[in-house]
Each structure stands twice: as structure tokens, then as C-alpha cells.
N, C-alpha and C positions, 0 to 999 in steps of 0.2 A: 449281523447288521447293527445290533444294539451296541456291540463293542466298537464298531466303526463310528457310529454316531457319537458315542462318548469320547472317542479319540479326537474327532473333529471339534467337538465342543471344548475339549481341553486345549486344542490348538487355538481356537478363537479366544479363549480366556488368556492365553499366553501372548498372542500376537496382536490382538485388537483391544487396546485400552478402552474401557467402558466410557461412552460418551463421544468418542471420535468416529468419524465416518470412513467407510470404504465403499467401493462400487462393486458391481457384479463381477467384473473382470478380476478384481483382487480376490474375491471369494472363489471364483472358478479356479484360479491358480493354486488354491489350497484344497481343491477337491470338493468344494461345496457347490453342487449343481443347483439349477433353478428349483427343482422339486424340493430339495432339502432346504433351500433358503426360505421357500414358502412355508415349510413345516416349522422352521425355527421362528419365523415371524408369528405364525399362528400360536405357537407354544409360549411366546413371550421372551424367548432367548435373544431374539433380534427385533428391532423395530425398523420401519421403513419410512424415513421422513419425506422422501420423494421417490418416484419411480427409478429403480436401478441403483439406489444408494441405501446403505444399511448402517446400523450401529448397535452396539450393546447398550441397553437403556441405562441412562443416568440423568435424571432430572430433565429440565427443559433444554433443548438444543440452543446454543448461542453461537454468535458469529465467530468468536475466537476458536471454538472447537472446529468449526468448518475450515478456517484458514490453517490451523495447525495440522489438520488432516491432509490438506493439499500440500503442505510443506514437508510432511514426514511420510505418512503411509502411502500417499498417492503421488509421490514425487516423480512425475513423468516430464514435467517442465517446471522451471523455477518460478515461484510466485512469492511476492512479498507485499506487505502493507506499506503504502507510501502517501505522499501528498498531504492533504489536509488531515486524513485519519491518523497518520503517523505523528503529525504535530500535536494533535489532540491527545494522543496517548502519552506523549513525552512532555507534558506540562505546559503546553501553549493553549490549553482549552479556554483560559480566561480571555484570550484574544479571539476565540472562535466560539462555536456553540458548545453548550455544556454536555449535550448528549450526542453520541455518535449515531447519526441517522443514515449515513452512507459510508460504506467501506471501500476505499480506493485501493484496488488491487492491481499490482504491476507485474508484468512478465512478458516475455517475447511471444508467447502463444496464448490463444484464447482459453479461458477456463472451461470446464465441462458444463454442458447445458443445464444440468440439474441444479447448478448453483443458484439459478434464478427462480427455482420452483420450491425452494425451502420456505417453510412458514416461520419467517423471522421478521422482527420489526425493522431491521436494517436491510437496505438494498446494496448490491455489489455493482461497482463500476470498474470495468477493466480498462487498463491503459497499456498500450504496447511500449514497454520500457526501452526497446531498442531504437525508438524514434528519437528520444531525447539525448541518449548517451551513446558514444561510439563503441566503447568496450563495456558491454552489458552482460551480466550485472557488474557494477563497480563495487568490488568487495569492500573497499574502504568506506563506501557510503552506506553499508548495511550493518546491522547488528541485531542481537536478540534481546528482547525485554520480557519481563515476567508477564504471564498471561492471566494469572489467577486460576489456572487449570493445572493443579499439582505442580510438577517441576518443568512442565513444557514451556518453551520459550517461543514467542512470536518473532519471526524475522521481519524487521521493519527498516525503512529508510532512516538513517541518522538525520537529525534535524537539518543539517546543511543540505543534504540531498532532498529531503522532503520539502524544504522551502523552494528549491529550484523546480521541483515537480509541481508545486502549487502555482508558482509563477507561470508555468506553462499553460495553466487553466485561465489566466487573465486574457482578455477582459470578460469572456463569455460566461464562465462558470465560477469565478472567484472575483472578489472585489479588491480594488486598489487600497481601500481603507484597511481591510484585514491584512493584506500583505504589508502595508506600512506599519501596522501595530505589531505584527510579528517581528519585523526587523527592529523595531524599537526595543523589543525584549531579547534580542539576539546577541547580547554581549558575550555569551559563552561559546559562540561559533568558533570552530577550529580553522585558522587560516591555512594550515597545511592541507586539511581535507577540502576546504573550499577551492584552493588552487588546483588540486587534482580534478575536482568535479567540473570546475569552470573550463579547464583545458579540454576535458573530455566531452563537454556539452556541445551538441550540434546546433542548438537554437540561438540565433542571434538575438531574437526577441527576449528570450529568458535572460541571457547574459547582460543585455542592456538594462532590462528591468532590475536585475540584481544590483548593478552598480548605481542605478538611479536611487533606489531605496537605501543602499548602503551609504551613499553620499549624504542623504538626509539625516542620518543618525550618527555617523562618524565613530563607530566603535573602534577600540584600539587595534583590533585585528586588521582593519582596513589597510593601514599603512604597510602591513606585512605581505599583502598580495602583490604579485608581480603582474600588474595590469597590462603592461606592454606585451606580454607573451600571449594574451588572450585575444582571440579574433572577434572583434565586435562588428565586422562587416562594414558595408558602405550604404549610403543613402539613408532616407528616413523611413520609419515604420509608423503607419497610422493605426494606432490601437484604439483611440477614442475619437470618433468623428466629431469635428468641431472642438476638439480639446486643445490644450496648450502644448506647443512643441517645445520639448526640453532642448535647450541649445547645445548641451554637452553630449547627450546620448541619442539625440535625434529620434525620439519617440514622442507620440502625443499622449498626454496624461490628462486627467480631469483638471479643469481650470482652478478649482478650489478643492484640492485633495483633502484637506483637513475637514471639509464639510461633508465629504462623501461617506455614506454608511452602508 
């Protein structure tokens, strides 16, 4: 029994990087049943941040470790960081808040329920990524960035995709002013990537908002987009009741956008 216990502990040390999370099913697959899990927690070899989820102790749990665990060890469905959170991580924080209070997590399926029971200062909001794009995930719109957790990379939306994801949250959960300020600083957006994403995007609202903000700032990449190939739908879209109807893109926007905060 002692030899088996030592063998399983060696397996944990090899396959479970300290600090990252796994669930009971992951441990069961490796022969670590509930009674043994309880013993490991009592002995301090494992800790249990929430019911049904475990990790080898390493400092205080942070949200990056949680997401990396979902993206690597618990990869049953693809998840990536997108929208506002991705923009904050990639240098747009001076247009947004300085501290990440909400982690916007994208994927076609819902994340596990224990995600919302962890003792973290950040909350998680899940978005069904297949609603916005036809071919999800759009590989061209994702990449890995340094996480500060050894050599692990966080899979996040590239800024072009993250911006479209943020526009999808207008007007209820994001502001026109912030979207405008981000576009002001978007001189490095890739026209090739934007073209693919806009062609793949299913939301007429998002595409019209994108071109509305792009026209306001006229970055050099704008003239390289083949706008005629992108379906902007028909009719008008009332996004701001009582707002100003933009004559080109047929969406209502705040009457004095520059004064909106």
C-alpha cells in the first residue's frame, strides 16, 4: 500500500504542475480515488480550492492558473480569454481599467460549475464563442501570450478578434467611449486578420459598429479591407434609444459620442 501511495504521489508530481487545477475525474483516471484524495488533502500534498477540484499547493491561486488548467490539463472543450480581458492583457489597459476584475472566457460549451466557486478577486463571465463566428474557433484570431506562470502560455484572442468580441457587448455591458478609444489606438491592427474575422462574423451589429469606429479614426489598414465582400445586412439597428442615426451604417449611436464616458 505504501509503495502504491508513493507511486501515485510520484505520478502527481510528474503530471500535475504545482499550482494548476484538476478535477476529481482527472484524478480518478490516474487511480486516485475519493478516499485517497481526502488523505492527500489532509496530509497537505493536495489542496481543495472548491469542491471537486484539487491542486498541488503553490502560493495563492490566481485566475491565470485556473484558465491555463482549463486550456491544458482539463481540455474537454476549448476555452480562451477574449473581449475586454484580452485587450487589457495586450496593452490596451490605458483605454480600459487598470485592474482585471472580470475574466471574459470564450468557448462553445459552458465551463465547469466550480469555476464560480473559487476564492478569487476576479469573476468569470462565459460567452458562447460560436454565436459570433461561423467557424469557431478562428485559429487566425487566437494566439498565446506569457502568463507569468513559468513557461505556460495563455490562449487569448488577438486584439482584432478581441475588439469584435468587445463590440458584441455594446451597448449593454461596454461603452461606446471605450470602444472608440481602443479604435483610436488600433493602428497596428492586421488588415488580413480583420478581413478574415469580418467575413466570418455572424453579427451585423458588430460589423457595422466596427466600420463606424474605423471610419472615425481612418487607420492606414482601413483602405486595405475589401468592404464590399462583407455582409452588413439591411435596415437600421437601434442600439441607443433616442440616439443619432449614423447615415452610412444605419445604427443609432450616442448624440455626442466624445462626451460619453
